[in-house]
C-alpha positions as CSV (number, residue, x, y, z in Angstrom):
1,M,9.2,15.4,5.6
2,I,10.9,13.7,2.7
3,L,13.9,15.6,1.6
4,S,15.5,13.3,-1.0
5,V,14.6,10.3,-3.1
6,L,17.2,8.0,-4.5
7,C,16.4,5.3,-7.1
8,G,18.5,2.5,-8.5
9,K,18.0,0.2,-11.5
10,G,16.4,-3.2,-10.9
11,S,16.5,-5.0,-7.6
12,E,19.1,-3.2,-5.5
13,H,19.5,-3.0,-1.8
14,D,18.8,0.4,-0.3
15,F,22.3,0.6,1.4
16,K,24.0,-0.1,-2.0
17,I,22.0,2.8,-3.5
18,L,23.0,5.1,-0.7
19,K,26.7,4.1,-1.0
20,N,26.7,4.6,-4.7
21,S,24.9,8.0,-4.6
22,K,27.6,9.6,-2.3
23,L,24.8,11.7,-0.8
24,A,26.4,14.6,1.1
25,I,24.7,14.9,4.5
26,H,26.2,17.3,7.0
27,H,28.1,15.6,9.9
28,N,26.1,17.5,12.6
29,I,22.8,16.1,11.5
30,K,21.7,13.0,13.4
31,K,21.0,10.1,11.1
32,S,18.8,7.1,12.2
33,F,19.1,3.8,10.3
34,D,17.5,0.4,10.7
35,S,19.6,-2.8,11.1
36,G,20.0,-3.2,7.3
37,Y,22.5,-0.4,7.3
38,Q,25.2,-1.9,9.6
39,D,28.2,-0.4,7.8
40,V,26.8,3.1,7.4
41,T,29.1,4.4,10.2
42,K,32.0,4.0,7.8
43,I,30.4,6.5,5.4
44,Y,28.6,8.9,7.7
45,Q,29.2,10.3,11.1
46,N,26.7,10.9,13.9
47,C,24.6,7.7,13.0
48,E,22.3,5.7,15.3
49,I,21.8,2.1,14.3
50,S,19.9,-0.7,16.1
51,I,22.1,-3.4,17.6
52,K,21.7,-6.9,16.1
53,S,21.7,-10.1,18.1
54,T,23.1,-13.4,17.1
55,K,22.7,-17.0,18.4
56,K,26.1,-16.8,20.0
57,K,25.7,-13.3,21.4
58,P,22.2,-12.4,22.5
59,L,21.3,-8.8,23.3
60,I,22.0,-7.6,26.9
61,K,19.6,-5.3,28.7
62,E,21.4,-2.1,27.8
63,D,21.3,-3.1,24.1
64,R,17.6,-3.8,24.2
65,K,17.0,-0.4,25.9
66,H,19.0,1.2,23.1
67,N,17.0,-0.5,20.4
68,T,13.7,0.4,22.1
69,K,14.7,4.1,22.4
70,L,15.8,4.1,18.7
71,A,12.6,2.4,17.6
72,R,10.5,5.1,19.3
73,K,12.3,7.7,17.3
74,R,12.1,5.7,14.0
75,I,8.4,5.0,14.2
76,F,7.8,8.4,12.6
77,I,10.1,7.5,9.7
78,E,8.3,4.1,9.3
79,N,4.9,5.9,9.3
80,V,6.2,8.1,6.4
81,I,7.3,5.0,4.5
82,R,3.8,3.6,5.0
83,R,2.3,6.7,3.6
84,I,4.5,6.3,0.5
85,K,3.5,2.7,0.1
86,I,-0.2,3.7,-0.3
87,F,0.6,4.8,-3.8
88,I,0.2,2.1,-6.5
89,I,3.7,2.7,-8.0
90,S,5.2,1.1,-4.9
91,K,3.0,-2.0,-5.3
92,E,3.1,-2.7,-9.0
93,T,5.9,-3.4,-11.5
94,Y,7.0,-0.1,-13.1
95,R,6.6,-0.3,-16.9
96,G,7.5,3.2,-17.9
97,K,10.8,4.6,-19.1
98,H,13.5,4.4,-16.4
99,K,14.6,8.0,-16.9
100,N,11.2,9.0,-15.5
101,Y,11.2,6.7,-12.5
102,G,13.1,9.0,-10.2
103,K,10.9,11.9,-11.3
104,I,7.7,9.9,-10.4
105,W,9.1,9.1,-7.0
106,N,9.9,12.7,-6.4
107,I,6.2,13.5,-7.2
108,V,5.0,10.9,-4.8
109,A,7.3,12.3,-2.1
110,A,6.0,15.8,-2.8
111,L,2.4,14.6,-2.5
112,V,3.1,12.9,0.8
113,N,4.8,16.1,2.0
114,L,1.9,18.2,0.9
115,R,-0.7,16.0,2.5
116,Y,0.9,15.3,5.8
117,T,2.9,18.4,6.7
118,N,-0.2,20.6,7.0
């Protein structure tokens, strides 16, 4: 279920939008992020993030197991994101007034919740 929708102006990375929003999430709630949110542990507690590999430091077996375990949990989140991307607003350039942009995304989130929570 989608609980909150945050929007930024123009081309802005999701992590930057999250940082600037100062969204208050209770510290007991487990939060799962993909590898694009590496510094999120500085902002929020109780976070799970996939471990990145580099050329100099490949992933060890334990890290791969951790990433697989996290991916199995995150697949549900990715499926919700796919359901959102079905709507044309996520594919086309938005040409309306920016003040309505967040409202429209909230409506899309409500439609996804309505359709897939029953």
